[in-house]
N, CA, C and O atoms as CSV, one atom per row, in Angstrom:
chain,resi,resn,atom,element,x,y,z
A,1,MET,N,N,0.832,-1.168,0.000
A,1,MET,CA,C,0.000,0.000,0.000
A,1,MET,C,C,0.887,1.246,0.000
A,1,MET,O,O,1.849,1.331,0.763
A,2,ASP,N,N,0.564,2.181,-0.836
A,2,ASP,CA,C,1.358,3.392,-0.977
A,2,ASP,C,C,0.768,4.498,-0.093
A,2,ASP,O,O,-0.107,5.250,-0.522
A,3,TYR,N,N,1.261,4.582,1.143
A,3,TYR,CA,C,0.727,5.534,2.107
A,3,TYR,C,C,0.959,6.985,1.697
A,3,TYR,O,O,0.158,7.856,2.037
A,4,ASP,N,N,2.038,7.255,0.973
A,4,ASP,CA,C,2.291,8.620,0.516
A,4,ASP,C,C,1.202,9.085,-0.440
A,4,ASP,O,O,0.725,10.217,-0.351
A,5,ARG,N,N,0.821,8.217,-1.339
A,5,ARG,CA,C,-0.238,8.578,-2.289
A,5,ARG,C,C,-1.590,8.727,-1.594
A,5,ARG,O,O,-2.367,9.619,-1.933
A,6,ILE,N,N,-1.870,7.865,-0.633
A,6,ILE,CA,C,-3.124,7.959,0.116
A,6,ILE,C,C,-3.161,9.265,0.902
A,6,ILE,O,O,-4.171,9.969,0.891
A,7,ARG,N,N,-2.058,9.594,1.586
A,7,ARG,CA,C,-1.979,10.842,2.337
A,7,ARG,C,C,-2.198,12.036,1.409
A,7,ARG,O,O,-2.964,12.947,1.724
A,8,HIS,N,N,-1.532,12.020,0.284
A,8,HIS,CA,C,-1.649,13.117,-0.671
A,8,HIS,C,C,-3.094,13.265,-1.164
A,8,HIS,O,O,-3.619,14.376,-1.228
A,9,LEU,N,N,-3.724,12.158,-1.506
A,9,LEU,CA,C,-5.106,12.194,-1.979
A,9,LEU,C,C,-6.047,12.717,-0.897
A,9,LEU,O,O,-6.937,13.516,-1.190
A,10,LEU,N,N,-5.865,12.282,0.340
A,10,LEU,CA,C,-6.717,12.752,1.429
A,10,LEU,C,C,-6.538,14.251,1.679
A,10,LEU,O,O,-7.512,14.955,1.948
A,11,MET,N,N,-5.309,14.737,1.592
A,11,MET,CA,C,-5.061,16.175,1.755
A,11,MET,C,C,-5.763,16.952,0.646
A,11,MET,O,O,-6.411,17.966,0.906
A,12,ARG,N,N,-5.632,16.477,-0.583
A,12,ARG,CA,C,-6.279,17.141,-1.715
A,12,ARG,C,C,-7.789,17.137,-1.568
A,12,ARG,O,O,-8.449,18.148,-1.809
A,13,MET,N,N,-8.337,15.987,-1.168
A,13,MET,CA,C,-9.789,15.885,-1.017
A,13,MET,C,C,-10.299,16.836,0.068
A,13,MET,O,O,-11.332,17.482,-0.106
A,14,ALA,N,N,-9.579,16.922,1.180
A,14,ALA,CA,C,-10.009,17.782,2.286
A,14,ALA,C,C,-10.044,19.245,1.865
A,14,ALA,O,O,-11.050,19.926,2.066
A,15,LEU,N,N,-8.958,19.728,1.286
A,15,LEU,CA,C,-8.904,21.132,0.896
A,15,LEU,C,C,-9.866,21.431,-0.244
A,15,LEU,O,O,-10.540,22.461,-0.230
A,16,SER,N,N,-9.937,20.556,-1.218
A,16,SER,CA,C,-10.818,20.815,-2.356
A,16,SER,C,C,-12.282,20.804,-1.938
A,16,SER,O,O,-13.074,21.586,-2.462
A,17,LEU,N,N,-12.653,19.938,-1.009
A,17,LEU,CA,C,-14.036,19.900,-0.545
A,17,LEU,C,C,-14.427,21.245,0.074
A,17,LEU,O,O,-15.499,21.775,-0.219
A,18,VAL,N,N,-13.571,21.788,0.916
A,18,VAL,CA,C,-13.842,23.087,1.539
A,18,VAL,C,C,-13.936,24.173,0.471
A,18,VAL,O,O,-14.856,24.989,0.503
A,19,PHE,N,N,-13.003,24.192,-0.468
A,19,PHE,CA,C,-12.997,25.230,-1.498
A,19,PHE,C,C,-14.208,25.111,-2.415
A,19,PHE,O,O,-14.812,26.123,-2.770
A,20,ILE,N,N,-14.566,23.908,-2.799
A,20,ILE,CA,C,-15.712,23.724,-3.697
A,20,ILE,C,C,-17.011,24.129,-3.002
A,20,ILE,O,O,-17.827,24.845,-3.582
A,21,ILE,N,N,-17.203,23.676,-1.767
A,21,ILE,CA,C,-18.438,24.003,-1.047
A,21,ILE,C,C,-18.562,25.501,-0.813
A,21,ILE,O,O,-19.606,26.088,-1.098
A,22,PHE,N,N,-17.501,26.128,-0.295
A,22,PHE,CA,C,-17.582,27.556,-0.016
A,22,PHE,C,C,-17.628,28.370,-1.311
A,22,PHE,O,O,-18.289,29.407,-1.362
A,23,GLY,N,N,-16.937,27.914,-2.354
A,23,GLY,CA,C,-17.000,28.611,-3.634
A,23,GLY,C,C,-18.409,28.608,-4.198
A,23,GLY,O,O,-18.914,29.649,-4.618
A,24,LEU,N,N,-19.052,27.440,-4.210
A,24,LEU,CA,C,-20.431,27.356,-4.694
A,24,LEU,C,C,-21.362,28.200,-3.836
A,24,LEU,O,O,-22.244,28.886,-4.354
A,25,TRP,N,N,-21.166,28.148,-2.549
A,25,TRP,CA,C,-22.010,28.900,-1.626
A,25,TRP,C,C,-21.892,30.407,-1.876
A,25,TRP,O,O,-22.894,31.121,-1.847
A,26,GLU,N,N,-20.671,30.891,-2.121
A,26,GLU,CA,C,-20.487,32.316,-2.409
A,26,GLU,C,C,-21.132,32.709,-3.738
A,26,GLU,O,O,-21.642,33.820,-3.877
A,27,ILE,N,N,-21.109,31.810,-4.703
A,27,ILE,CA,C,-21.717,32.102,-6.002
A,27,ILE,C,C,-23.237,32.085,-5.895
A,27,ILE,O,O,-23.907,32.952,-6.456
A,28,ILE,N,N,-23.783,31.113,-5.185
A,28,ILE,CA,C,-25.232,30.955,-5.084
A,28,ILE,C,C,-25.857,31.981,-4.141
A,28,ILE,O,O,-26.930,32.510,-4.430
A,29,SER,N,N,-25.201,32.265,-3.024
A,29,SER,CA,C,-25.756,33.175,-2.010
A,29,SER,C,C,-24.751,34.262,-1.623
A,29,SER,O,O,-24.272,34.282,-0.489
A,30,PRO,N,N,-24.429,35.158,-2.546
A,30,PRO,CA,C,-23.425,36.179,-2.229
A,30,PRO,C,C,-23.865,37.106,-1.089
A,30,PRO,O,O,-23.023,37.658,-0.381
A,31,GLN,N,N,-25.177,37.279,-0.912
A,31,GLN,CA,C,-25.659,38.157,0.152
A,31,GLN,C,C,-25.243,37.649,1.534
A,31,GLN,O,O,-25.025,38.446,2.446
A,32,TYR,N,N,-25.133,36.347,1.689
A,32,TYR,CA,C,-24.716,35.779,2.971
A,32,TYR,C,C,-23.250,36.108,3.268
A,32,TYR,O,O,-22.873,36.298,4.424
A,33,TRP,N,N,-22.437,36.173,2.231
A,33,TRP,CA,C,-20.985,36.320,2.399
A,33,TRP,C,C,-20.496,37.756,2.349
A,33,TRP,O,O,-19.339,38.017,2.676
A,34,GLN,N,N,-21.341,38.690,1.951
A,34,GLN,CA,C,-20.867,40.069,1.831
A,34,GLN,C,C,-20.492,40.661,3.184
A,34,GLN,O,O,-19.750,41.642,3.234
A,35,GLY,N,N,-20.982,40.096,4.275
A,35,GLY,CA,C,-20.600,40.554,5.606
A,35,GLY,C,C,-19.153,40.241,5.951
A,35,GLY,O,O,-18.598,40.817,6.887
A,36,PHE,N,N,-18.534,39.322,5.196
A,36,PHE,CA,C,-17.141,38.966,5.433
A,36,PHE,C,C,-16.159,39.821,4.624
A,36,PHE,O,O,-14.946,39.725,4.807
A,37,VAL,N,N,-16.687,40.642,3.743
A,37,VAL,CA,C,-15.823,41.539,2.966
A,37,VAL,C,C,-15.285,42.606,3.921
A,37,VAL,O,O,-16.060,43.226,4.651
A,38,PRO,N,N,-13.976,42.825,3.925
A,38,PRO,CA,C,-13.416,43.827,4.834
A,38,PRO,C,C,-14.054,45.201,4.625
A,38,PRO,O,O,-14.419,45.568,3.508
A,39,ASN,N,N,-14.178,45.944,5.709
A,39,ASN,CA,C,-14.839,47.260,5.668
A,39,ASN,C,C,-14.188,48.211,4.669
A,39,ASN,O,O,-14.885,48.956,3.980
A,40,PHE,N,N,-12.848,48.193,4.583
A,40,PHE,CA,C,-12.193,49.133,3.671
A,40,PHE,C,C,-12.505,48.813,2.214
A,40,PHE,O,O,-12.477,49.712,1.373
A,41,VAL,N,N,-12.800,47.565,1.898
A,41,VAL,CA,C,-13.205,47.189,0.537
A,41,VAL,C,C,-14.684,47.504,0.345
A,41,VAL,O,O,-15.077,48.065,-0.678
A,42,ALA,N,N,-15.500,47.143,1.327
A,42,ALA,CA,C,-16.941,47.363,1.233
A,42,ALA,C,C,-17.284,48.845,1.089
A,42,ALA,O,O,-18.262,49.196,0.430
A,43,SER,N,N,-16.479,49.713,1.707
A,43,SER,CA,C,-16.753,51.149,1.628
A,43,SER,C,C,-16.502,51.715,0.230
A,43,SER,O,O,-16.995,52.794,-0.100
A,44,MET,N,N,-15.745,51.000,-0.583
A,44,MET,CA,C,-15.436,51.485,-1.932
A,44,MET,C,C,-16.392,50.944,-2.990
A,44,MET,O,O,-16.380,51.406,-4.131
A,45,MET,N,N,-17.223,49.962,-2.616
A,45,MET,CA,C,-18.086,49.320,-3.599
A,45,MET,C,C,-19.544,49.392,-3.164
A,45,MET,O,O,-19.876,48.982,-2.051
A,46,PRO,N,N,-20.418,49.908,-4.026
A,46,PRO,CA,C,-21.829,49.966,-3.656
A,46,PRO,C,C,-22.508,48.592,-3.680
A,46,PRO,O,O,-23.425,48.345,-2.898
A,47,ASN,N,N,-22.070,47.709,-4.561
A,47,ASN,CA,C,-22.666,46.375,-4.687
A,47,ASN,C,C,-21.564,45.324,-4.532
A,47,ASN,O,O,-20.664,45.228,-5.366
A,48,LEU,N,N,-21.646,44.547,-3.469
A,48,LEU,CA,C,-20.605,43.567,-3.183
A,48,LEU,C,C,-20.858,42.211,-3.829
A,48,LEU,O,O,-19.964,41.364,-3.841
A,49,HIS,N,N,-22.052,41.985,-4.366
A,49,HIS,CA,C,-22.371,40.672,-4.930
A,49,HIS,C,C,-21.398,40.221,-6.020
A,49,HIS,O,O,-20.938,39.080,-5.972
A,50,PRO,N,N,-21.064,41.063,-6.997
A,50,PRO,CA,C,-20.122,40.604,-8.028
A,50,PRO,C,C,-18.747,40.237,-7.451
A,50,PRO,O,O,-18.127,39.269,-7.893
A,51,LEU,N,N,-18.278,41.000,-6.479
A,51,LEU,CA,C,-16.987,40.706,-5.860
A,51,LEU,C,C,-17.027,39.367,-5.126
A,51,LEU,O,O,-16.111,38.555,-5.263
A,52,VAL,N,N,-18.074,39.138,-4.356
A,52,VAL,CA,C,-18.213,37.885,-3.621
A,52,VAL,C,C,-18.349,36.707,-4.592
A,52,VAL,O,O,-17.769,35.645,-4.365
A,53,MET,N,N,-19.103,36.891,-5.655
A,53,MET,CA,C,-19.270,35.820,-6.636
A,53,MET,C,C,-17.960,35.527,-7.361
A,53,MET,O,O,-17.663,34.368,-7.652
A,54,PHE,N,N,-17.176,36.558,-7.656
A,54,PHE,CA,C,-15.861,36.361,-8.270
A,54,PHE,C,C,-14.942,35.601,-7.323
A,54,PHE,O,O,-14.232,34.687,-7.742
A,55,HIS,N,N,-14.953,35.974,-6.055
A,55,HIS,CA,C,-14.172,35.282,-5.023
A,55,HIS,C,C,-14.590,33.813,-4.971
A,55,HIS,O,O,-13.743,32.922,-4.900
A,56,GLY,N,N,-15.898,33.568,-5.007
A,56,GLY,CA,C,-16.408,32.198,-4.997
A,56,GLY,C,C,-15.969,31.407,-6.215
A,56,GLY,O,O,-15.664,30.218,-6.113
A,57,ALA,N,N,-15.936,32.067,-7.374
A,57,ALA,CA,C,-15.503,31.383,-8.598
A,57,ALA,C,C,-14.034,30.969,-8.501
A,57,ALA,O,O,-13.663,29.880,-8.937
A,58,ILE,N,N,-13.204,31.839,-7.932
A,58,ILE,CA,C,-11.788,31.484,-7.760
A,58,ILE,C,C,-11.664,30.301,-6.809
A,58,ILE,O,O,-10.901,29.371,-7.070
A,59,LEU,N,N,-12.422,30.331,-5.694
A,59,LEU,CA,C,-12.405,29.201,-4.762
A,59,LEU,C,C,-12.843,27.915,-5.461
A,59,LEU,O,O,-12.216,26.867,-5.303
A,60,LEU,N,N,-13.918,28.006,-6.228
A,60,LEU,CA,C,-14.447,26.828,-6.917
A,60,LEU,C,C,-13.438,26.259,-7.908
A,60,LEU,O,O,-13.201,25.051,-7.918
A,61,PHE,N,N,-12.847,27.097,-8.731
A,61,PHE,CA,C,-11.893,26.611,-9.725
A,61,PHE,C,C,-10.627,26.052,-9.079
A,61,PHE,O,O,-10.091,25.042,-9.535
A,62,ALA,N,N,-10.147,26.705,-8.020
A,62,ALA,CA,C,-8.977,26.176,-7.315
A,62,ALA,C,C,-9.314,24.823,-6.689
A,62,ALA,O,O,-8.516,23.888,-6.758
A,63,GLY,N,N,-10.487,24.723,-6.084
A,63,GLY,CA,C,-10.908,23.460,-5.478
A,63,GLY,C,C,-11.029,22.336,-6.488
A,63,GLY,O,O,-10.589,21.215,-6.233
A,64,LEU,N,N,-11.626,22.633,-7.635
A,64,LEU,CA,C,-11.751,21.613,-8.685
A,64,LEU,C,C,-10.388,21.207,-9.228
A,64,LEU,O,O,-10.146,20.023,-9.466
A,65,ALA,N,N,-9.500,22.164,-9.426
A,65,ALA,CA,C,-8.161,21.846,-9.933
A,65,ALA,C,C,-7.400,20.964,-8.945
A,65,ALA,O,O,-6.728,20.014,-9.347
A,66,ILE,N,N,-7.504,21.277,-7.656
A,66,ILE,CA,C,-6.821,20.468,-6.647
A,66,ILE,C,C,-7.429,19.070,-6.595
A,66,ILE,O,O,-6.700,18.080,-6.527
A,67,LEU,N,N,-8.745,18.983,-6.626
A,67,LEU,CA,C,-9.411,17.685,-6.577
A,67,LEU,C,C,-9.035,16.811,-7.769
A,67,LEU,O,O,-8.760,15.621,-7.616
A,68,LEU,N,N,-9.026,17.413,-8.954
A,68,LEU,CA,C,-8.767,16.660,-10.177
A,68,LEU,C,C,-7.285,16.522,-10.506
A,68,LEU,O,O,-6.916,15.777,-11.414
A,69,GLY,N,N,-6.441,17.230,-9.778
A,69,GLY,CA,C,-4.997,17.122,-9.980
A,69,GLY,C,C,-4.467,17.926,-11.152
A,69,GLY,O,O,-3.401,17.612,-11.681
A,70,PHE,N,N,-5.190,18.962,-11.570
A,70,PHE,CA,C,-4.735,19.817,-12.666
A,70,PHE,C,C,-3.924,20.982,-12.119
A,70,PHE,O,O,-4.365,21.685,-11.209
A,71,TYR,N,N,-2.739,21.182,-12.678
A,71,TYR,CA,C,-1.904,22.318,-12.294
A,71,TYR,C,C,-1.835,22.466,-10.764
A,71,TYR,O,O,-2.136,23.522,-10.207
A,72,MET,N,N,-1.433,21.379,-10.114
A,72,MET,CA,C,-1.466,21.308,-8.656
A,72,MET,C,C,-0.681,22.428,-7.979
A,72,MET,O,O,-1.158,23.020,-7.011
A,73,ARG,N,N,0.503,22.719,-8.476
A,73,ARG,CA,C,1.304,23.762,-7.816
A,73,ARG,C,C,0.646,25.126,-7.960
A,73,ARG,O,O,0.631,25.910,-7.011
A,74,ILE,N,N,0.105,25.413,-9.129
A,74,ILE,CA,C,-0.574,26.692,-9.339
A,74,ILE,C,C,-1.845,26.744,-8.504
A,74,ILE,O,O,-2.101,27.740,-7.826
A,75,ALA,N,N,-2.637,25.689,-8.546
A,75,ALA,CA,C,-3.902,25.656,-7.796
A,75,ALA,C,C,-3.668,25.755,-6.294
A,75,ALA,O,O,-4.394,26.464,-5.597
A,76,SER,N,N,-2.662,25.049,-5.797
A,76,SER,CA,C,-2.396,25.116,-4.355
A,76,SER,C,C,-1.801,26.468,-3.969
A,76,SER,O,O,-2.024,26.938,-2.854
A,77,ALA,N,N,-1.051,27.101,-4.869
A,77,ALA,CA,C,-0.553,28.460,-4.605
A,77,ALA,C,C,-1.717,29.452,-4.568
A,77,ALA,O,O,-1.755,30.335,-3.711
A,78,VAL,N,N,-2.660,29.307,-5.495
A,78,VAL,CA,C,-3.857,30.161,-5.485
A,78,VAL,C,C,-4.638,29.928,-4.195
A,78,VAL,O,O,-5.109,30.877,-3.569
A,79,ALA,N,N,-4.774,28.660,-3.799
A,79,ALA,CA,C,-5.467,28.334,-2.548
A,79,ALA,C,C,-4.773,28.997,-1.366
A,79,ALA,O,O,-5.430,29.558,-0.489
A,80,PHE,N,N,-3.454,28.934,-1.342
A,80,PHE,CA,C,-2.692,29.550,-0.258
A,80,PHE,C,C,-2.922,31.057,-0.213
A,80,PHE,O,O,-3.143,31.625,0.856
A,81,ILE,N,N,-2.869,31.699,-1.373
A,81,ILE,CA,C,-3.064,33.150,-1.444
A,81,ILE,C,C,-4.483,33.522,-1.013
A,81,ILE,O,O,-4.682,34.491,-0.281
A,82,MET,N,N,-5.464,32.747,-1.472
A,82,MET,CA,C,-6.850,33.010,-1.081
A,82,MET,C,C,-7.023,32.856,0.431
A,82,MET,O,O,-7.689,33.672,1.068
A,83,LEU,N,N,-6.429,31.819,1.000
A,83,LEU,CA,C,-6.538,31.605,2.441
A,83,LEU,C,C,-5.772,32.656,3.231
A,83,LEU,O,O,-6.187,33.040,4.324
A,84,LEU,N,N,-4.661,33.118,2.683
A,84,LEU,CA,C,-3.918,34.199,3.328
A,84,LEU,C,C,-4.777,35.463,3.373
A,84,LEU,O,O,-4.849,36.144,4.395
A,85,GLU,N,N,-5.420,35.760,2.257
A,85,GLU,CA,C,-6.316,36.920,2.187
A,85,GLU,C,C,-7.476,36.767,3.174
A,85,GLU,O,O,-7.832,37.719,3.869
A,86,ILE,N,N,-8.058,35.582,3.234
A,86,ILE,CA,C,-9.174,35.334,4.153
A,86,ILE,C,C,-8.711,35.472,5.602
A,86,ILE,O,O,-9.395,36.090,6.418
A,87,ASN,N,N,-7.551,34.898,5.923
A,87,ASN,CA,C,-7.036,34.975,7.290
A,87,ASN,C,C,-6.718,36.401,7.698
A,87,ASN,O,O,-7.038,36.812,8.814
A,88,LEU,N,N,-6.097,37.155,6.817
A,88,LEU,CA,C,-5.797,38.553,7.137
A,88,LEU,C,C,-7.084,39.345,7.362
A,88,LEU,O,O,-7.175,40.153,8.287
A,89,SER,N,N,-8.062,39.108,6.517
A,89,SER,CA,C,-9.346,39.783,6.661
A,89,SER,C,C,-10.001,39.420,7.989
A,89,SER,O,O,-10.509,40.294,8.692
A,90,LEU,N,N,-9.991,38.140,8.332
A,90,LEU,CA,C,-10.620,37.705,9.584
A,90,LEU,C,C,-9.927,38.298,10.804
A,90,LEU,O,O,-10.590,38.774,11.725
A,91,ILE,N,N,-8.611,38.271,10.816
A,91,ILE,CA,C,-7.885,38.745,11.997
A,91,ILE,C,C,-8.009,40.269,12.137
A,91,ILE,O,O,-8.068,40.784,13.254
A,92,ILE,N,N,-8.048,40.991,11.008
A,92,ILE,CA,C,-8.180,42.450,11.055
A,92,ILE,C,C,-9.594,42.850,11.473
A,92,ILE,O,O,-9.771,43.735,12.310
A,93,GLU,N,N,-10.587,42.201,10.894
A,93,GLU,CA,C,-11.975,42.598,11.125
A,93,GLU,C,C,-12.544,42.097,12.447
A,93,GLU,O,O,-13.270,42.828,13.122
A,94,SER,N,N,-12.221,40.852,12.830
A,94,SER,CA,C,-12.881,40.295,14.013
A,94,SER,C,C,-11.926,39.708,15.035
A,94,SER,O,O,-12.365,39.197,16.065
A,95,GLY,N,N,-10.640,39.769,14.774
A,95,GLY,CA,C,-9.676,39.248,15.738
A,95,GLY,C,C,-9.616,37.728,15.739
A,95,GLY,O,O,-10.090,37.069,14.813
A,96,PHE,N,N,-9.032,37.193,16.784
A,96,PHE,CA,C,-8.846,35.753,16.927
A,96,PHE,C,C,-10.206,35.095,17.155
A,96,PHE,O,O,-10.922,35.457,18.088
A,97,SER,N,N,-10.564,34.129,16.303
A,97,SER,CA,C,-11.872,33.482,16.406
A,97,SER,C,C,-11.767,32.046,15.918
A,97,SER,O,O,-10.728,31.612,15.422
A,98,ASP,N,N,-12.869,31.321,16.071
A,98,ASP,CA,C,-12.909,29.947,15.577
A,98,ASP,C,C,-12.763,29.896,14.061
A,98,ASP,O,O,-12.146,28.970,13.536
A,99,LEU,N,N,-13.312,30.861,13.358
A,99,LEU,CA,C,-13.166,30.915,11.897
A,99,LEU,C,C,-11.706,31.108,11.504
A,99,LEU,O,O,-11.211,30.481,10.567
A,100,PHE,N,N,-11.028,31.988,12.237
A,100,PHE,CA,C,-9.615,32.220,11.958
A,100,PHE,C,C,-8.803,30.946,12.173
A,100,PHE,O,O,-7.951,30.611,11.351
A,101,VAL,N,N,-9.057,30.240,13.260
A,101,VAL,CA,C,-8.307,29.009,13.556
A,101,VAL,C,C,-8.522,27.978,12.451
A,101,VAL,O,O,-7.568,27.343,12.001
A,102,ARG,N,N,-9.767,27.808,12.012
A,102,ARG,CA,C,-10.062,26.861,10.934
A,102,ARG,C,C,-9.322,27.233,9.658
A,102,ARG,O,O,-8.669,26.391,9.041
A,103,ASP,N,N,-9.428,28.494,9.269
A,103,ASP,CA,C,-8.814,28.920,8.017
A,103,ASP,C,C,-7.292,28.987,8.107
A,103,ASP,O,O,-6.602,28.841,7.099
A,104,PHE,N,N,-6.772,29.205,9.307
A,104,PHE,CA,C,-5.323,29.186,9.496
A,104,PHE,C,C,-4.788,27.768,9.288
A,104,PHE,O,O,-3.733,27.579,8.684
A,105,ALA,N,N,-5.520,26.777,9.791
A,105,ALA,CA,C,-5.127,25.378,9.568
A,105,ALA,C,C,-5.205,25.025,8.081
A,105,ALA,O,O,-4.333,24.328,7.563
A,106,LEU,N,N,-6.239,25.502,7.400
A,106,LEU,CA,C,-6.364,25.256,5.964
A,106,LEU,C,C,-5.232,25.912,5.178
A,106,LEU,O,O,-4.801,25.387,4.151
A,107,LEU,N,N,-4.752,27.052,5.657
A,107,LEU,CA,C,-3.617,27.729,5.024
A,107,LEU,C,C,-2.403,26.798,4.989
A,107,LEU,O,O,-1.718,26.691,3.972
A,108,PHE,N,N,-2.151,26.138,6.102
A,108,PHE,CA,C,-1.014,25.215,6.158
A,108,PHE,C,C,-1.268,23.950,5.334
A,108,PHE,O,O,-0.326,23.360,4.806
A,109,LEU,N,N,-2.519,23.534,5.222
A,109,LEU,CA,C,-2.843,22.397,4.362
A,109,LEU,C,C,-2.556,22.747,2.902
A,109,LEU,O,O,-2.016,21.923,2.164
A,110,ALA,N,N,-2.909,23.953,2.483
A,110,ALA,CA,C,-2.607,24.390,1.112
A,110,ALA,C,C,-1.100,24.421,0.881
A,110,ALA,O,O,-0.625,24.017,-0.181
A,111,ALA,N,N,-0.344,24.900,1.874
A,111,ALA,CA,C,1.122,24.927,1.752
A,111,ALA,C,C,1.674,23.506,1.672
A,111,ALA,O,O,2.596,23.240,0.901
A,112,ALA,N,N,1.120,22.600,2.458
A,112,ALA,CA,C,1.584,21.208,2.436
A,112,ALA,C,C,1.349,20.583,1.064
A,112,ALA,O,O,2.201,19.849,0.563
A,113,ILE,N,N,0.212,20.866,0.463
A,113,ILE,CA,C,-0.076,20.332,-0.870
A,113,ILE,C,C,0.881,20.941,-1.893
A,113,ILE,O,O,1.351,20.246,-2.794
A,114,PHE,N,N,1.166,22.216,-1.758
A,114,PHE,CA,C,2.096,22.880,-2.676
A,114,PHE,C,C,3.476,22.217,-2.633
A,114,PHE,O,O,4.088,21.995,-3.677
A,115,PHE,N,N,3.963,21.902,-1.439
A,115,PHE,CA,C,5.305,21.350,-1.288
A,115,PHE,C,C,5.353,19.829,-1.392
A,115,PHE,O,O,6.440,19.253,-1.440
A,116,ASP,N,N,4.211,19.176,-1.426
A,116,ASP,CA,C,4.175,17.710,-1.476
A,116,ASP,C,C,4.560,17.231,-2.875
A,116,ASP,O,O,3.934,17.613,-3.863
A,117,ARG,N,N,5.578,16.407,-2.948
A,117,ARG,CA,C,6.070,15.901,-4.232
A,117,ARG,C,C,5.497,14.530,-4.575
A,117,ARG,O,O,5.900,13.924,-5.568
A,118,THR,N,N,4.568,14.038,-3.769
A,118,THR,CA,C,4.018,12.705,-3.979
A,118,THR,C,C,3.463,12.534,-5.388
A,118,THR,O,O,3.601,11.469,-5.989
A,119,ARG,N,N,2.846,13.566,-5.905
A,119,ARG,CA,C,2.232,13.466,-7.229
A,119,ARG,C,C,3.248,13.170,-8.323
A,119,ARG,O,O,2.862,12.778,-9.424
A,120,HIS,N,N,4.539,13.350,-8.047
A,120,HIS,CA,C,5.583,13.115,-9.030
A,120,HIS,C,C,6.211,11.726,-8.901
A,120,HIS,O,O,7.044,11.342,-9.722
A,121,LEU,N,N,5.817,10.980,-7.883
A,121,LEU,CA,C,6.387,9.649,-7.713
A,121,LEU,C,C,5.859,8.703,-8.783
A,121,LEU,O,O,4.703,8.806,-9.193
A,122,VAL,N,N,6.670,7.820,-9.216
A,122,VAL,CA,C,6.268,6.817,-10.202
A,122,VAL,C,C,5.924,5.540,-9.457
A,122,VAL,O,O,6.695,5.084,-8.613
A,123,ILE,N,N,4.782,4.967,-9.762
A,123,ILE,CA,C,4.381,3.719,-9.128
A,123,ILE,C,C,5.229,2.599,-9.729
A,123,ILE,O,O,5.250,2.412,-10.945
A,124,ASN,N,N,5.908,1.875,-8.889
A,124,ASN,CA,C,6.767,0.795,-9.325
A,124,ASN,C,C,5.980,-0.508,-9.327
A,124,ASN,O,O,5.712,-1.071,-8.266
A,125,LYS,N,N,5.614,-0.985,-10.493
A,125,LYS,CA,C,4.811,-2.206,-10.606
A,125,LYS,C,C,5.726,-3.397,-10.786
A,125,LYS,O,O,6.520,-3.452,-11.724
A,126,LYS,N,N,5.606,-4.345,-9.879
A,126,LYS,CA,C,6.407,-5.566,-9.976
A,126,LYS,C,C,5.512,-6.770,-9.910
A,126,LYS,O,O,5.993,-7.901,-9.976
């Protein structure tokens, strides 16, 4: 049994599931998520729905790419950047919270996927 490949697949599935679900949710119900847009951004935009939906689309595409294994380094880098942006927004707007802790852990999961070389291993069939 190739535990490295199983670990890698489970990491990808975990992060992609979160990104796909939240991405779809932001696209379908942007009004629910506009409260998470930082105040300095919200003050510059009269309608936050397009911004939230665009954010959701990036989450969705990154999640699908990670799940399907397309452009893994790029997708995981995008995931890392998106999570960094989310974490900075959370800590600035609401301070240390359960949401911040969850997304901070996901930030490191995205970094782990970025640096994981398992996808490059060749299966040795004997």
